C-alpha positions as CSV (number, residue, x, y, z in Angstrom):
1,M,-50.5,-16.9,-39.0
2,R,-53.0,-19.4,-37.7
3,Y,-52.2,-22.1,-35.3
4,A,-53.1,-25.6,-36.1
5,R,-55.6,-27.3,-33.8
6,K,-54.2,-29.9,-31.5
7,S,-56.3,-33.0,-31.2
8,R,-57.4,-33.8,-27.7
9,K,-57.6,-37.4,-26.9
10,R,-60.2,-38.3,-24.4
11,I,-59.2,-40.8,-21.8
12,N,-62.1,-42.6,-20.3
13,F,-61.8,-43.0,-16.6
14,V,-63.2,-46.3,-15.3
15,P,-62.5,-46.9,-11.6
16,D,-61.4,-50.3,-10.6
17,A,-63.3,-50.1,-7.3
18,D,-66.2,-52.5,-6.8
19,V,-68.7,-50.3,-5.0
20,D,-71.0,-53.0,-3.8
21,A,-68.1,-54.9,-2.3
22,W,-66.8,-51.7,-0.5
23,L,-70.3,-51.0,0.9
24,D,-70.6,-54.6,2.1
25,S,-67.2,-54.3,3.9
26,N,-67.9,-50.8,5.3
27,P,-71.6,-50.7,6.3
28,Q,-71.1,-47.9,8.9
29,A,-69.6,-45.5,6.4
30,M,-72.8,-44.6,4.6
31,I,-76.3,-43.8,6.0
32,S,-79.6,-43.8,4.2
33,C,-81.2,-40.3,4.3
34,P,-84.8,-40.4,5.7
35,N,-85.7,-37.0,4.2
36,Q,-84.3,-37.1,0.6
37,P,-86.2,-39.1,-2.0
38,G,-84.9,-42.3,-3.4
39,Q,-83.1,-43.6,-0.3
40,L,-80.1,-41.3,-0.9
41,K,-76.9,-42.7,0.5
42,L,-74.6,-40.2,2.3
43,T,-71.5,-40.3,4.4
44,R,-72.0,-39.1,8.0
45,E,-69.8,-36.1,7.3
46,S,-71.8,-35.1,4.2
47,C,-75.1,-35.4,6.1
48,A,-73.7,-33.1,8.8
49,K,-72.4,-30.7,6.3
50,R,-75.8,-30.5,4.5
51,Y,-77.5,-29.8,7.9
52,I,-75.1,-27.1,8.8
53,T,-75.3,-25.5,5.4
54,A,-79.1,-25.6,5.4
55,N,-79.2,-23.7,8.6
56,E,-76.8,-20.9,7.6
57,P,-78.6,-17.6,7.2
58,R,-77.4,-17.0,3.6
59,W,-79.1,-20.2,2.4
60,S,-82.3,-19.9,4.4
61,N,-84.2,-17.4,2.3
62,I,-85.4,-18.4,-1.1
63,G,-85.9,-15.6,-3.5
64,A,-85.3,-14.6,-7.1
65,E,-81.8,-16.0,-7.7
66,P,-80.1,-17.7,-10.6
67,F,-81.6,-21.1,-11.3
68,H,-78.6,-23.2,-10.0
69,I,-78.7,-21.4,-6.7
70,F,-82.4,-21.8,-6.4
71,V,-82.1,-25.5,-7.0
72,F,-79.3,-25.8,-4.4
73,K,-81.5,-24.0,-1.8
74,M,-84.5,-26.1,-2.6
75,N,-82.5,-29.3,-2.1
76,L,-81.4,-28.1,1.4
77,I,-84.9,-27.5,2.6
78,A,-85.4,-31.1,3.7
79,C,-82.2,-30.9,5.8
80,R,-83.2,-27.9,7.9
81,N,-85.1,-29.7,10.6
82,C,-83.5,-33.1,10.3
83,Q,-82.8,-34.9,13.6
84,V,-80.2,-37.2,12.1
85,G,-78.3,-34.3,10.6
86,A,-78.5,-32.4,13.9
87,E,-77.0,-35.4,15.8
88,L,-74.2,-35.9,13.3
89,A,-73.4,-32.2,13.2
90,S,-73.1,-32.1,17.0
91,E,-70.8,-35.2,16.9
92,I,-68.6,-33.6,14.2
93,K,-68.4,-30.3,16.3
94,V,-67.3,-32.4,19.3
95,K,-64.6,-34.1,17.3
96,A,-63.3,-30.8,15.9
97,A,-63.1,-29.3,19.4
């Protein structure tokens, strides 16, 4: 006996947040990354996390891995010697202590 297929209705998610208004009211929440192309906007916490992750030993060597891991490692190369990331990572470690 075969089961009938149930139709899946897709619900389009459209957030009600006005991003530009939020950025104007919270200018300190996002920073512009000096090392990533295209003036990438990051939160301070995500910048610190990228710096910490880039300097972990398991992400430091680039070899023959699956493509998605290779791309992830290549995106972290710019974060390894970043002064902004180092400062933010030290601030976050002080907050956690």
